[in-house]
C-alpha positions as CSV (number, residue, x, y, z in Angstrom):
1,M,-17.3,-9.7,30.5
2,T,-16.9,-9.3,26.7
3,N,-15.3,-11.9,24.5
4,D,-12.3,-9.5,23.9
5,A,-11.9,-9.2,27.6
6,I,-11.9,-12.9,27.9
7,S,-9.3,-13.6,25.2
8,K,-7.0,-11.0,26.6
9,N,-7.0,-12.7,30.0
10,L,-5.4,-15.8,28.8
11,P,-1.7,-15.2,29.5
12,V,-1.1,-18.9,30.0
13,L,-1.8,-19.3,26.4
14,H,-0.5,-16.2,24.9
15,D,2.8,-15.7,26.7
16,I,4.3,-19.2,26.4
17,D,6.8,-20.0,23.6
18,N,7.0,-23.4,21.8
19,I,3.2,-23.7,21.4
20,K,2.9,-26.9,19.2
21,S,-0.7,-26.3,18.4
22,N,-3.3,-23.6,19.4
23,V,-6.8,-24.0,18.0
24,Y,-9.8,-21.8,18.6
25,L,-13.6,-21.9,18.5
26,G,-14.3,-18.2,18.3
27,N,-13.4,-16.6,21.7
28,D,-15.1,-19.3,23.7
29,L,-12.9,-22.4,23.4
30,R,-9.2,-22.7,23.0
31,L,-6.9,-25.8,23.0
32,A,-3.2,-25.6,23.2
33,V,-0.4,-28.1,23.4
34,I,2.7,-26.6,25.2
35,E,6.2,-27.9,25.4
36,G,8.6,-26.3,27.9
37,L,8.3,-23.0,29.5
38,S,10.8,-20.6,28.0
39,T,9.0,-17.3,28.4
40,P,8.6,-16.0,32.0
41,L,5.0,-15.4,33.1
42,P,3.8,-12.5,35.2
43,E,4.3,-13.2,39.0
44,Y,0.7,-13.9,39.2
45,F,-2.3,-13.8,36.8
46,Q,-6.0,-14.3,37.3
47,T,-8.1,-16.5,35.1
48,A,-11.1,-15.0,33.3
49,V,-11.8,-18.5,32.0
50,Y,-12.1,-22.1,33.0
51,A,-8.9,-24.1,32.3
52,L,-8.5,-27.9,32.2
53,N,-4.9,-29.1,32.1
54,L,-3.6,-32.5,31.1
55,H,0.0,-32.8,32.1
56,I,1.6,-35.5,29.9
57,R,5.2,-35.2,30.8
58,G,7.5,-33.4,33.2
59,K,7.0,-31.4,36.3
60,I,5.5,-28.0,37.1
61,T,5.8,-26.0,40.2
62,A,3.1,-23.4,40.6
63,H,0.9,-21.4,43.0
64,I,-2.8,-22.2,42.7
65,N,-5.1,-20.3,45.1
66,H,-2.0,-19.1,47.0
67,Q,-0.9,-22.6,47.8
68,L,2.3,-24.0,46.3
69,Y,2.0,-27.3,44.4
70,E,4.5,-29.6,42.6
71,I,2.7,-31.3,39.9
72,D,4.1,-34.4,38.3
73,A,2.8,-36.0,35.2
74,P,0.7,-37.9,34.4
75,C,-1.7,-35.5,36.1
76,F,-5.0,-33.5,35.5
77,S,-5.7,-30.1,37.0
78,S,-8.7,-27.8,36.8
79,I,-8.6,-24.1,37.3
80,L,-11.8,-22.3,38.1
81,I,-12.7,-18.8,36.8
82,G,-11.3,-16.0,38.9
83,Q,-8.4,-18.0,40.5
84,S,-4.9,-16.7,40.8
85,I,-2.0,-18.7,39.2
86,G,1.7,-18.3,39.5
87,V,4.0,-20.6,37.5
88,V,7.3,-20.8,39.3
89,E,9.1,-23.2,37.1
90,A,8.7,-26.1,34.6
91,S,11.0,-28.9,33.7
92,D,12.5,-28.7,30.1
93,D,10.6,-31.9,29.1
94,M,7.3,-30.6,30.3
95,V,4.4,-31.2,27.9
96,Q,0.7,-30.3,28.6
97,Y,-2.6,-29.7,27.0
98,I,-4.5,-26.7,28.1
99,L,-8.2,-26.5,27.3
100,S,-9.8,-23.1,28.3
101,F,-13.3,-21.9,27.8
102,S,-15.4,-18.9,28.5
103,P,-18.2,-18.6,31.1
104,S,-20.8,-18.7,28.3
105,F,-19.4,-21.9,26.9
106,A,-19.5,-23.4,30.5
107,E,-23.1,-22.4,30.7
108,E,-23.9,-24.2,27.5
109,L,-22.2,-27.3,28.9
110,N,-25.0,-27.5,31.5
111,L,-23.0,-29.9,33.5
112,K,-25.0,-31.8,36.4
113,L,-22.1,-32.1,38.8
114,S,-22.4,-32.6,42.6
115,G,-22.7,-29.5,44.8
116,E,-19.3,-30.3,46.3
117,A,-17.5,-30.5,42.9
118,H,-16.6,-26.7,43.0
119,V,-15.3,-26.8,46.5
120,R,-13.3,-29.9,46.0
121,A,-11.8,-28.6,42.8
122,Y,-10.8,-25.4,44.7
123,M,-9.3,-27.3,47.8
124,R,-7.5,-29.9,45.7
125,P,-7.1,-28.7,42.1
126,F,-5.2,-31.5,40.7
127,M,-5.2,-35.4,40.7
128,Q,-2.7,-38.0,39.6
129,L,-3.7,-40.2,36.7
130,T,-2.8,-43.7,35.7
131,E,-1.3,-44.1,32.2
132,K,-4.5,-45.6,31.0
133,Q,-6.6,-42.7,32.4
134,M,-4.2,-40.2,30.8
135,F,-4.5,-41.9,27.4
136,V,-8.4,-41.6,27.6
137,V,-8.3,-37.9,28.4
138,Q,-5.6,-37.3,25.8
139,H,-7.8,-39.1,23.2
140,Y,-10.7,-36.8,24.0
141,L,-8.4,-33.7,23.5
142,D,-6.9,-35.0,20.3
143,L,-10.4,-35.7,18.9
144,L,-11.5,-32.3,19.9
145,R,-8.6,-30.7,18.2
146,E,-9.4,-32.6,15.0
147,V,-13.0,-31.5,15.1
148,M,-12.0,-27.9,15.6
149,L,-9.7,-27.9,12.7
150,S,-12.0,-29.8,10.3
151,P,-13.4,-27.7,7.4
152,D,-16.1,-30.3,6.7
153,V,-18.0,-30.1,9.9
154,S,-20.9,-27.6,9.9
155,N,-22.0,-28.0,13.6
156,V,-18.6,-27.7,15.1
157,R,-19.7,-26.0,18.3
158,E,-22.3,-28.7,19.0
159,V,-19.8,-31.5,18.6
160,A,-17.2,-29.6,20.7
161,L,-19.8,-29.2,23.5
162,D,-20.6,-32.9,23.5
163,L,-16.9,-33.8,23.6
164,V,-15.9,-31.4,26.3
165,R,-19.1,-32.4,28.3
166,S,-18.3,-36.1,28.0
167,M,-14.6,-35.6,28.9
168,M,-15.5,-33.6,32.0
169,Y,-18.0,-36.2,33.2
170,F,-15.3,-38.8,32.8
171,V,-12.6,-36.8,34.6
172,Y,-14.9,-35.6,37.5
173,G,-16.0,-39.2,37.9
174,L,-12.3,-40.2,38.5
175,Y,-11.9,-37.1,40.6
176,D,-14.9,-37.9,42.9
177,K,-13.6,-41.4,43.4
178,S,-10.0,-40.3,44.0
179,F,-11.0,-37.5,46.3
180,T,-13.3,-39.7,48.5
181,K,-10.6,-42.2,48.8
182,L,-7.7,-39.9,49.6
183,Y,-9.1,-36.9,51.2
184,T,-12.2,-36.1,53.3
185,L,-13.2,-32.6,54.0
186,S,-14.2,-31.6,57.4
187,R,-17.2,-29.3,57.9
188,S,-14.8,-26.4,58.6
189,E,-12.8,-27.2,55.4
190,E,-15.9,-27.3,53.3
191,L,-17.0,-23.9,54.6
192,A,-13.6,-22.4,54.3
193,G,-13.4,-23.8,50.7
194,R,-16.8,-22.2,49.8
195,F,-15.7,-18.9,51.3
196,L,-12.4,-18.9,49.4
197,S,-13.9,-19.9,46.1
198,L,-16.5,-17.0,46.6
199,V,-13.7,-14.6,47.3
200,E,-11.9,-15.6,44.2
201,M,-14.9,-15.0,42.0
202,H,-16.5,-12.0,43.7
203,C,-13.8,-9.9,45.6
204,H,-13.5,-7.4,42.8
205,E,-17.3,-6.7,43.6
206,H,-17.5,-7.2,47.3
207,H,-14.8,-6.3,49.7
208,N,-16.5,-7.0,53.1
209,I,-17.0,-10.3,54.8
210,E,-20.8,-9.6,55.4
211,W,-21.7,-10.2,51.8
212,Y,-20.0,-13.7,51.8
213,A,-21.6,-14.6,55.1
214,D,-25.0,-13.7,53.7
215,E,-24.3,-15.9,50.6
216,M,-23.5,-18.8,52.9
217,C,-26.4,-18.1,55.2
218,L,-24.0,-17.9,58.2
219,S,-22.8,-15.1,60.5
220,P,-19.8,-13.1,59.7
221,K,-18.3,-14.0,63.1
222,Y,-18.7,-17.7,62.5
223,I,-17.1,-17.5,58.9
224,A,-14.3,-15.5,60.3
225,N,-13.5,-18.1,63.0
226,V,-13.7,-20.9,60.5
227,V,-11.5,-19.3,57.9
228,K,-8.8,-18.4,60.5
229,Q,-8.9,-21.9,61.9
230,V,-8.5,-23.5,58.4
231,T,-6.2,-21.2,56.6
232,G,-4.4,-19.3,59.4
233,R,-5.4,-16.0,57.7
234,T,-8.3,-13.7,58.7
235,A,-11.2,-13.4,56.3
236,Y,-10.1,-9.8,55.7
237,E,-6.6,-10.9,54.8
238,C,-8.0,-13.4,52.3
239,I,-10.1,-10.8,50.6
240,T,-7.2,-8.3,50.6
241,Q,-4.8,-10.8,49.1
242,N,-7.0,-11.7,46.3
243,L,-7.7,-8.1,45.5
244,V,-4.1,-7.2,45.6
245,K,-3.2,-10.1,43.4
246,Q,-5.8,-9.1,40.9
247,A,-4.5,-5.5,41.0
248,K,-0.9,-6.6,40.4
249,S,-1.9,-8.8,37.5
250,L,-3.8,-5.9,35.9
251,L,-0.9,-3.5,36.4
252,Q,1.6,-6.2,35.1
253,T,-0.2,-7.4,32.1
254,T,-2.4,-4.5,30.9
255,A,-2.0,-0.9,29.9
256,L,-5.3,0.0,31.6
257,P,-5.2,3.4,33.4
258,V,-5.1,3.1,37.2
259,Q,-8.6,4.7,37.4
260,Q,-10.0,1.9,35.2
261,I,-8.3,-0.8,37.3
262,A,-9.8,0.8,40.4
263,D,-13.2,0.7,38.8
264,R,-12.8,-2.9,37.7
265,L,-11.9,-3.9,41.3
266,G,-14.8,-2.2,42.8
267,F,-13.2,0.7,44.5
268,Q,-15.0,4.0,45.0
269,N,-12.3,6.0,43.3
270,Q,-8.6,6.0,42.3
271,S,-7.6,7.6,45.6
272,H,-9.2,4.8,47.7
273,F,-7.6,2.2,45.5
274,G,-4.3,3.8,45.9
275,T,-4.5,4.0,49.6
276,Y,-5.6,0.3,49.8
277,F,-2.8,-0.9,47.5
278,R,-0.1,1.1,49.3
279,R,-1.2,-0.2,52.6
280,A,-0.7,-3.8,51.3
281,E,2.4,-3.4,49.1
282,G,4.2,-0.3,50.4
283,V,4.1,1.5,47.1
284,S,1.4,3.1,45.0
285,P,-0.2,1.3,42.0
286,R,1.7,3.6,39.6
287,E,5.0,3.1,41.4
288,Y,4.4,-0.6,41.4
289,R,3.8,-0.5,37.6
290,N,6.8,1.7,36.9
291,G,9.0,-0.3,39.1
292,L,8.4,-3.4,36.9
293,R,9.9,-1.5,33.9
294,I,13.2,-0.5,35.6
């Protein structure tokens, strides 16, 4: 994905009014402080970046990974690349920091996290903080902002990498301890979480359960049974819902031709995409997009 594509897939930063501060490091790193939520967001959008959110004050109700959460400050949430987000409402006093970064910046961080970190972040994307813990994370973010705005630092990227890396180790250290104390994943939940996180990241490339089963070194039948047991949905429904959410986001938030959207989502042609979308939504992609403008 190009840097332009990454920057255009940040509606959470572009479409919210009352942005107190919004600083950039090229197209790879972006930090915003947001107060309130006065501009409606699309029903759903998909992240093309990683996002770390520090909720300082207020309450947010949002869908994350198709699950509804009520998030009360002080709280920290992490959004993985490829996940679907839908903000339902936010209190008037809401204040949050949003730090987002590109896949290439994430690679440069070279974090040495446990193998379960990704699954845990998917299954439980937020954690409550104490006032003291919130102060530490906020201090990291304020310092990062000052570094990014400083005209006197020649190696801003290296300093930013070190600050973000250090902050993430601190946060995920808290997260591991909190998760272990409050929530233990069963084997089935771990497998379902791995499957769902793979679907979020790769459903635009792979529409069949066989690919995911191969990635997990398990049989398609076994994966299907586990996913149904844990989520109440079939594996095919999980893949379809993610694809349709991505399609709706692209139809809502971009002017891409339907053919390009079909290509981006891995369909053989526009006709196949149209049939797939109509089966799920009852209208064609074009009708859905036009209906939003009525």
